[in-house]
N, C-alpha and C positions, 0 to 999 in steps of 0.2 A: 646765213650764220657763219662767222669767220671763227675758226679754231686757231689756238695758238700753237705755233711751231715749236717742237722740242727738239733736242739732239738726240732722241731716242734712235737707236740704231734699229734697221729694218731686221727682219728675221734672217736674211740671207747674209747679213753683216756679222751675225755671231758666228765666232770660228768655231770648227768643229772640235778642237782641243777643249773647249769650254763646254760644248752640248754634250759630249760624251765622256765616259770614264771607264774604258775596257780594262781587263787584265785583273791580275791576282795579287800582284806584288807592286810597290810604288817605291820610288827613290828621288832624291834630288841630287843631281851629280854636277860637279864643276869640273870642265875640262882644261888642261893646260894647252900651251901654244901649239905643242905638236899633236893634239887631239887624244892624248892620254888623260885618263880620269885621275885627277889630283885630290879630289874630295866627293865622298858619296855618302848620303844621309839616307836611311830607310825610313820610310813614312807609313803610317796606317792609312787606310782608304780615307777615313774621315779628314785626317790632315791633309793628303793629297787635294782632297775636294776644297778643303778651305784654302789652300794656297791657290788653286785656280781661280776661285772667287775673288781672292785679294788681288791677285794679277789682273783680272778682268776690271776690277773697280780701278786700279792704278792706271789702267789704260783707257778708262773711260767707257768701257763696254757696259751698256745695261745698267747704268748708274742713275740716269734721270728719272725723276718722278714724273709719270703721266699727268696731262692736265685735262683731257678730255676723254669721254667713254671709249673713243676708238683707240687713243693712246693707252688708255688702261688695258684693254684687251690685249693690244699688241705688247705692253709691257709684262703682263701676266704669261702670255704665251713664251716670251723670251725668257722669263723666270723659270718656267716649266721646262723650256728646252735646255736651260743651262743645269738642271738638276741631273743627277745621276738617275739611271732607270729604276733603280731599286726605291728611291724616294718619290720618284715621280708616279709609281704604282700606288701610293698611299692617296694621291690627288685623284687617281681614276677611281679608287674604291669610293671616295668621298663623294665624288661627282655621281657615280652611279646611285649611291644611296641617296643622295639629294634628289635626283631624278626618280627614284624608286624604280631602277632597271635591274636587270639581272634576274634574281630570285625574290620576286615580290613577297614572299611568305617567309623571308629569311629575318629572324628575329635581331642578328647582328647587324644586317642593312638598315632595318627599321631604326635600330638603336642610333646607330651613327647619324642617320639622316635626321632624327629627332634633336640630336644634340647639336648638329649644324645649324638647324632651323632656329633652335633657341639662341645659339651665339649670334647669329645675323639678325635676329629679331630686334624690334625696337623697344621692348619692354624690360631691358635691364641685362639681357644676355643669359649666358648659361652660369647661373651661380651654383654653387654646391648642392643647395636645398633642390633646385630644379633638375639637376642632373640626376640626383638620387631618386627622385620621383619616377624619370624616365628608365632609371635602371631598374627599379621595381617592376615597371611594366615590361621590361625586356626579360627580366627573371620569369614572370609570369608566362609570357609568350615562349620563352624558351622550354618551360616545363610543359606547356601544351603541345609544342611541337615533338618533344620526346615521346609523351603520351600517344599522340597520333602517329609516330613512327612505330612505335610498339604495337599499337592495334594494327596497323596495316601490315606489319610483319607477321603477325599472329593469323590475320586473315589470309594473307598469301600462303602461309604454312597449311592452313587447314584447306585451302582450295586445291593446293598441290597434291595433297593427300588424298583427296576424294575421287 
């Protein structure tokens, strides 16, 4: 089976400046011929990330749409690598929820996993009505977890007094 070649960059071709966003403050600076700062623009973190993504697009980094499953995976990994660590953590949470890893009794992870499952399903996706149904189940599961926690705490207090 022949796969179509794309211009998708290899992961090692993604520059570090695109893959990481360290620091607390951000600015765009224009330097004069003598190396002195002639214009400085303060940026928010989100503005800085947006500028980096625009620059990557202008330079043709990670802009091709993948056409095979392997290309799709490489494209997804490249997109995740380009995210700031803060945003990549959301993806990690979603993946754990989808795979039901971490805390299998966590109502929050179950809820996230259920909503993701609805969204990628073939039966119309995550409509407000369907998400509301899952939210009601989440509420019931949360209440049960709280009651179980209170019961456990009471039993532990009784056991330690005995």
